[in-house]
Structures are given as structure tokens and as C-alpha cells.
C-alpha positions as CSV (number, residue, x, y, z in Angstrom):
1,M,21.5,193.2,144.0
2,A,25.1,192.3,143.8
3,F,26.5,193.4,140.4
4,Q,29.4,191.8,138.9
5,Q,30.9,195.5,137.7
6,T,29.7,198.8,138.2
7,I,30.5,201.0,135.3
8,L,30.5,204.9,134.8
9,I,29.5,206.0,131.3
10,T,30.2,210.0,130.9
11,G,27.9,211.7,128.4
12,G,25.5,208.9,128.4
13,A,22.4,211.0,127.6
14,G,24.0,212.3,124.4
15,F,23.7,210.8,120.8
16,I,26.3,208.1,121.1
17,G,26.3,207.7,124.8
18,S,22.5,206.9,125.0
19,H,23.0,204.3,122.3
20,L,25.9,202.9,124.4
21,V,24.2,203.1,127.8
22,R,21.2,201.3,126.3
23,L,23.6,198.7,124.8
24,M,25.1,198.0,128.3
25,V,22.1,197.9,130.2
26,N,20.3,195.4,128.1
27,S,23.5,193.1,127.2
28,H,24.9,193.1,130.9
29,P,22.1,192.9,133.2
30,D,24.7,191.9,136.1
31,Y,26.6,195.1,135.3
32,H,25.2,198.4,137.2
33,I,25.5,201.3,134.6
34,V,25.7,204.7,136.0
35,N,25.0,207.2,133.5
36,L,26.6,210.7,134.3
37,D,25.6,213.6,132.1
38,K,25.4,217.5,132.5
39,L,22.4,217.6,130.4
40,T,23.7,220.6,128.2
41,Y,21.9,221.3,125.0
42,A,22.7,217.9,123.4
43,G,22.0,215.6,126.6
44,N,18.4,214.3,126.2
45,L,17.0,211.7,129.1
46,E,14.0,211.2,126.8
47,N,16.4,209.2,124.6
48,L,16.7,206.5,127.4
49,K,12.9,206.3,128.7
50,D,12.8,202.9,127.8
51,I,15.5,201.5,130.3
52,E,15.1,204.3,133.0
53,G,13.2,202.0,135.6
54,R,15.7,199.1,135.1
55,P,17.4,198.0,138.3
56,N,21.0,198.1,137.0
57,Y,20.4,201.6,135.5
58,T,21.3,204.8,137.6
59,F,21.3,208.3,136.2
60,V,23.5,211.1,137.9
61,K,23.6,214.9,136.5
62,G,26.8,216.0,137.0
63,D,29.8,217.9,135.5
64,I,33.1,216.3,134.8
65,T,34.8,219.4,135.6
66,N,33.5,219.5,139.1
67,E,36.5,217.7,141.1
68,A,34.6,217.3,144.3
69,Q,31.7,215.9,142.6
70,M,33.8,213.3,140.7
71,Q,35.6,212.4,143.9
72,Q,32.3,211.9,145.8
73,L,30.7,209.8,142.9
74,F,33.9,207.3,142.6
75,A,33.7,206.9,146.5
76,A,29.9,206.2,146.3
77,F,29.8,203.8,143.6
78,Q,33.2,202.1,143.6
79,F,33.6,202.1,139.9
80,D,35.3,199.0,138.2
81,G,35.5,201.0,134.8
82,V,35.0,204.2,133.3
83,I,33.8,204.7,129.6
84,H,34.4,208.5,128.8
85,L,32.3,210.0,126.3
86,A,31.5,213.3,127.8
87,A,32.8,216.1,125.4
88,E,31.9,219.3,123.5
89,S,32.0,217.9,120.0
90,H,30.8,220.4,117.7
91,V,33.3,222.0,115.5
92,D,31.6,225.1,114.9
93,R,30.9,225.7,118.3
94,S,34.5,225.1,119.2
95,I,35.1,228.1,116.7
96,S,33.1,230.5,118.2
97,N,33.5,229.5,121.7
98,P,37.0,227.5,122.3
99,M,37.1,228.0,126.0
100,S,34.1,225.6,126.7
101,F,36.1,222.9,124.7
102,I,39.0,223.4,126.7
103,E,37.4,223.0,129.9
104,T,35.1,220.1,129.4
105,N,37.3,218.1,126.9
106,I,40.9,218.6,128.6
107,V,40.0,219.7,132.3
108,G,37.2,217.4,132.7
109,T,39.3,214.4,131.5
110,V,42.0,215.2,133.7
111,V,39.5,215.4,136.8
112,L,38.2,211.9,135.8
113,L,41.7,210.6,135.7
114,N,42.8,211.8,138.9
115,A,39.5,210.4,140.3
116,A,40.1,207.0,138.9
117,R,44.0,207.0,139.8
118,Y,43.3,207.9,143.6
119,H,40.5,205.7,144.1
120,W,42.0,202.6,142.1
121,K,44.7,201.8,144.4
122,D,44.4,198.1,143.1
123,T,44.0,198.5,139.4
124,T,43.2,194.7,139.0
125,G,40.2,194.5,136.6
126,K,39.9,198.3,136.1
127,R,39.9,200.0,132.9
128,F,39.7,203.7,132.0
129,Y,38.4,203.8,128.2
130,H,38.7,207.1,126.6
131,I,36.5,207.8,123.4
132,S,37.8,210.4,120.8
133,T,37.8,211.2,117.3
134,D,39.6,210.7,113.7
135,E,39.7,214.7,113.6
136,V,42.7,214.9,115.9
137,Y,44.8,213.3,112.8
138,G,44.2,216.3,110.9
139,S,43.5,216.3,107.1
140,L,44.2,213.7,104.4
141,G,44.5,213.9,100.9
142,D,42.7,212.3,97.8
143,T,44.3,208.7,99.1
144,G,45.4,207.2,102.4
145,F,43.7,206.3,105.4
146,F,44.1,207.2,109.2
147,T,45.6,204.5,111.3
148,E,46.6,204.2,114.9
149,E,50.2,205.5,114.1
150,T,49.1,208.4,112.3
151,A,50.7,211.4,113.6
152,Y,48.3,214.0,115.4
153,D,47.8,217.2,113.3
154,P,44.6,218.9,115.0
155,R,43.2,221.8,112.9
156,S,40.2,223.1,115.0
157,P,39.8,224.0,118.8
158,Y,37.7,220.9,119.2
159,S,40.3,218.4,117.4
160,A,43.1,220.2,119.4
161,S,41.4,220.0,122.7
162,K,40.6,216.1,121.8
163,A,44.0,215.5,120.9
164,S,45.2,217.0,124.3
165,S,42.7,214.7,126.2
166,D,44.0,211.8,124.4
167,H,47.8,212.6,125.2
168,L,46.7,213.0,128.8
169,V,45.2,209.6,129.0
170,R,48.3,207.9,127.4
171,A,50.4,210.1,130.1
172,Y,48.4,208.7,133.1
173,Y,49.0,205.1,131.6
174,H,52.7,205.4,131.2
175,T,53.5,207.8,134.4
176,Y,50.8,206.1,137.0
177,G,50.4,202.8,135.2
178,L,46.4,203.7,134.9
179,P,44.9,200.8,132.9
180,V,43.1,202.7,130.1
181,A,42.2,202.0,126.4
182,L,41.4,204.5,123.7
183,S,39.5,204.7,120.4
184,N,39.2,207.1,117.8
185,C,36.0,207.0,115.6
186,S,34.8,208.5,112.3
187,N,31.7,210.6,111.8
188,N,28.6,208.7,113.4
189,Y,24.8,209.0,112.3
190,G,21.6,207.4,113.2
191,P,18.9,208.1,115.6
192,Y,18.5,210.6,118.3
193,Q,21.2,212.8,116.7
194,F,21.0,216.4,117.8
195,P,19.9,218.2,114.6
196,E,22.8,220.9,114.3
197,K,24.8,217.9,113.0
198,L,24.9,217.4,109.1
199,I,22.4,214.6,108.4
200,P,19.5,215.5,110.9
201,L,19.8,219.1,109.9
202,M,19.4,218.3,106.3
203,I,16.5,215.8,106.9
204,N,14.9,218.4,109.4
205,N,15.2,221.1,106.7
206,I,13.9,219.1,103.7
207,R,11.1,218.2,105.7
208,H,10.4,222.0,106.1
209,N,11.6,222.7,102.6
210,K,14.2,225.0,104.3
211,P,17.7,225.7,102.4
212,L,20.2,222.8,102.8
213,P,23.6,224.8,103.7
214,V,26.5,222.9,102.3
215,Y,30.1,224.4,103.1
216,G,32.4,225.5,100.2
217,D,32.3,223.3,97.3
218,G,30.7,220.5,98.8
219,L,33.7,218.2,98.2
220,Y,34.8,217.4,101.9
221,T,34.9,213.9,102.3
222,R,33.9,212.0,105.5
223,D,33.7,208.4,106.6
224,W,30.2,207.7,108.2
225,L,29.8,205.2,110.9
226,W,26.3,203.9,112.0
227,V,26.0,204.6,115.8
228,E,24.8,201.4,116.9
229,D,27.8,199.9,115.2
230,H,30.1,202.1,117.2
231,A,28.3,201.2,120.4
232,A,28.9,197.3,119.8
233,A,32.7,198.3,119.1
234,I,33.0,200.2,122.5
235,D,31.4,197.4,124.2
236,L,34.0,195.1,122.6
237,I,37.2,197.3,123.2
238,Y,36.2,197.7,127.0
239,H,35.9,194.1,127.4
240,K,38.6,192.5,125.0
241,G,40.8,195.6,124.1
242,R,44.5,195.5,125.2
243,V,45.3,197.8,127.9
244,G,47.2,201.0,126.7
245,E,46.2,200.4,123.0
246,T,44.4,202.5,120.7
247,Y,41.6,201.2,118.1
248,N,40.7,203.4,115.1
249,I,36.6,202.5,114.6
250,G,35.3,203.3,111.0
251,G,32.3,202.6,108.8
252,N,34.3,202.1,105.6
253,N,31.7,204.5,104.1
254,E,33.5,207.6,102.7
255,W,31.1,210.1,101.2
256,K,31.8,213.7,99.6
257,N,29.4,215.9,101.5
258,I,27.5,217.2,98.2
259,D,26.9,213.2,97.3
260,L,25.4,212.5,100.9
261,V,23.3,215.5,100.7
262,H,22.0,214.4,97.2
263,Q,21.4,210.9,98.5
264,L,19.4,212.2,101.5
265,C,17.5,214.7,99.1
266,D,16.5,211.5,97.0
267,I,15.6,209.3,100.0
268,M,13.4,212.0,101.4
269,D,11.6,212.8,98.2
270,G,10.6,209.2,98.0
271,L,9.6,209.1,101.5
272,L,7.5,212.2,101.3
273,G,6.1,211.3,98.2
274,R,7.8,214.4,96.4
275,Q,8.5,214.6,92.7
276,A,12.4,213.5,92.4
277,G,14.8,216.3,92.3
278,V,12.5,218.5,94.4
279,S,14.8,218.7,97.8
280,R,17.9,218.8,95.7
281,S,16.6,222.3,94.7
282,L,17.0,223.4,98.4
283,I,21.0,223.1,98.2
284,S,22.7,226.1,99.0
285,F,26.4,226.4,98.9
286,V,27.6,228.4,102.0
287,K,30.8,230.4,102.8
288,D,33.4,227.7,104.0
289,R,34.4,227.6,107.8
290,P,37.7,228.1,109.0
291,G,40.1,225.3,109.2
292,H,37.9,222.8,107.4
293,D,39.8,219.4,107.0
294,R,39.4,218.1,103.3
295,R,39.1,214.3,103.9
296,Y,38.9,212.1,106.9
297,A,39.2,208.1,106.2
298,I,39.7,205.5,109.0
299,D,41.8,202.1,108.5
300,A,39.8,199.8,111.1
301,S,41.9,196.7,110.1
302,K,43.2,196.5,113.8
303,I,40.0,196.2,115.5
304,R,38.8,193.8,112.9
305,R,42.0,191.8,113.2
306,E,42.3,191.9,117.0
307,L,38.8,191.8,118.1
308,G,36.8,190.5,115.1
309,W,34.7,193.8,114.7
310,E,33.1,195.1,111.5
311,P,30.5,197.6,110.6
312,S,27.2,195.8,109.9
313,I,25.3,198.7,108.2
314,R,26.5,200.4,104.6
315,A,25.6,203.9,104.5
316,A,22.8,203.7,101.7
317,E,20.7,201.5,104.4
318,G,21.9,203.4,107.3
319,L,20.8,206.7,105.8
320,R,17.2,205.6,105.0
321,R,16.8,204.0,108.4
322,T,18.0,207.4,110.0
323,A,15.6,209.2,107.5
324,E,12.6,207.0,108.6
325,W,13.4,207.2,112.2
326,Y,13.2,211.2,112.2
327,L,10.3,211.2,110.1
328,E,8.6,208.8,112.4
329,N,9.7,210.8,115.5
330,T,8.9,214.1,114.5
331,E,7.8,215.1,117.9
332,W,11.0,214.4,119.5
333,L,12.8,216.5,116.9
334,E,10.5,219.5,117.5
335,R,10.9,218.9,121.3
336,V,14.7,218.9,120.6
337,T,14.6,222.0,118.3
338,S,12.5,223.8,120.8
339,G,14.2,223.2,123.9
340,A,11.3,221.6,125.4
341,Y,13.0,218.2,125.9
342,Q,14.7,219.9,129.1
343,Q,11.4,219.9,130.8
344,Y,11.6,216.3,130.8
345,Y,14.3,216.3,133.3
346,E,12.4,218.7,135.3
347,H,9.4,216.5,135.7
348,Q,11.4,213.3,136.0
349,Y,13.9,214.1,138.8
350,G,12.4,217.3,140.4
351,E,15.0,220.1,139.4
352,G,16.2,222.1,136.8
């Protein structure tokens, strides 16, 4: 079958990546979607079982820091576009092991940029789209929003590594003329998220009557973005975003952490048939993590104005949908928390 485009999506077995891969495979049957993932702790091919047999989908196990493998991959598939999601992304892990974030988020991004630059002698119709985070902007006070012009001020090894990769992508655009686009998003939530993240961690702990750890005073504020809205924004930016431009993607859903946890407790009490307030009694305030940014908030007016994108799901509805999904998929959650999901790859692809 002759495809209109062949697109490499890195990190496509992760939380955001799996939603994007599914959207692209289903929405663009004339595209060949190549999903590259290292399958570390957060990469799970079970998330994509429903599309693994599609003729326009190929999975490749690989490491973006492996220069020889990336060069071979570009030569074999002759990619028209790259949507780069592969990253180490958990702030707490970056504090305990910053080097892995440097290697994946900085070195891995440069390896991909070099492969694209080498193989795209003619850049007509090509696009290297780099996905980043609002954490590169640092911390806000009680008012104001991050815009695309906000100065970078990363505060953790994770956000510093993402800021570095953002700068490198822009440098390849200005120095070599590589056609790039970037986006910086707020906190994603929804189905298939690895349970070390705040929302699935709380849902799982509530389900098992375990303590609900909340950092510091619980007043840290984040903007929450429904993951399928994010995937739709990525698809739109890839196709219609201007070359060299950055787009902020936010959910327009600011929540203090403690208020979010309270909301989840009340939702879960209702879904589990518990007496109101039972789950709130599980909340335990714990020692704050180092360099904890106080508030993030995204101004997403540029993508709304230029591309017509707006979030479709408000947090109250999204939190209920998320809680319902985890309660309906407890076997998935148990396999992920036990590590048994990794056996799926071994069974499906014949290697570990």
C-alpha cells in the first residue's frame, strides 16, 4: 500500500503517546504511523492492542539515544515527519537520577535532530514536531499565565532537561533550516496513565484504602489537560501549525492539589458506594519535594486564535471519566503496578 506520509512517533507506547498513536492511526488511514518506544517502566503496548494489527501501523522497539539505530530507522522508512514525545518525565525521578533525564531528553533529542537533518536533504513537506512541558517556564505567583514569550526558568533536573531540548530544536531551525514546531503543555490526565502520577496514584490508593500523600501544604496549583484533547491539539499543530512556531496547550482547568484530591475522594466515594468523607480521611501531608514550583497556568489563546483548538473536557467531568476508567480496568492497573505488563511485549514480539 502506498501511503501519503510516513510519520515517526517517539514514545508512542507511553501515556500521551498511546492516545496520539491511536488517534493518528484511526484518523489518517493513508498515513503509515511508526511507533518507536524503548518500553521502559511507563511504556505499555497493551495500551495499543486495538490497533496493533492495522496495516498503517508499525511498532519498533528502540532507544532514541542509539545513533546508529536512529540513522538506520530513518533510512529504512524515509520519514516525512517526526512527532517527538519520548522523554523521561517524572520530576521525582529526575531528582533522584538526573543523568537518565540528560541522556534521554537532551542527547536523545539531538540524535533525532541529526538523523532528520542528515536524511532530509529536501525539507519540502517535512516537519519535526517536539513536545515539551510548561515546567520549562518555572513558577508563577498567584496571578498571571505562561505565554509562548515567557522566559525560561526551569527549577528541576526534569524541566531543565526539557528546556535544553527545546532550545536545541529551535537552534536546528535557525542554524540548519530544519522545519520544526514545538508545543508546551500543562499536566495531562486520563486513561492509561502510569500510576506514579498524581491522579492515578490517588485513585489506586483510595481503592485500596491506602494513605493519600500530598506534598507540603497541598496548595500547589496546576492546570490539567484531558489527554485526548492534547492528542487532538498535537494532530492539529503537526498539520497546520506554522514552521518555527511554539504553541502552548492548556486545559483552562486550574486546581490546587488539595482541592483536586478532595474532588477525587468525593468522586471515588460515590463510585465505590462509600460514606461521604471516608476517602478524605486517608489524606496525609508529606514532606515537600525539593524545588517544587508553586503554580503553573497556561495561556492557550495562540492555538485557539490561529488553529481553532479549544479543550473539550472540563476537569470535573474528566476526573469522573478517569476514575471510572481505572475502576473498570483494574486488571490493567494490577499488571502495570506489578510489572506483568512487560510480559505482553515478550509474548507479542518474541523478545524481552
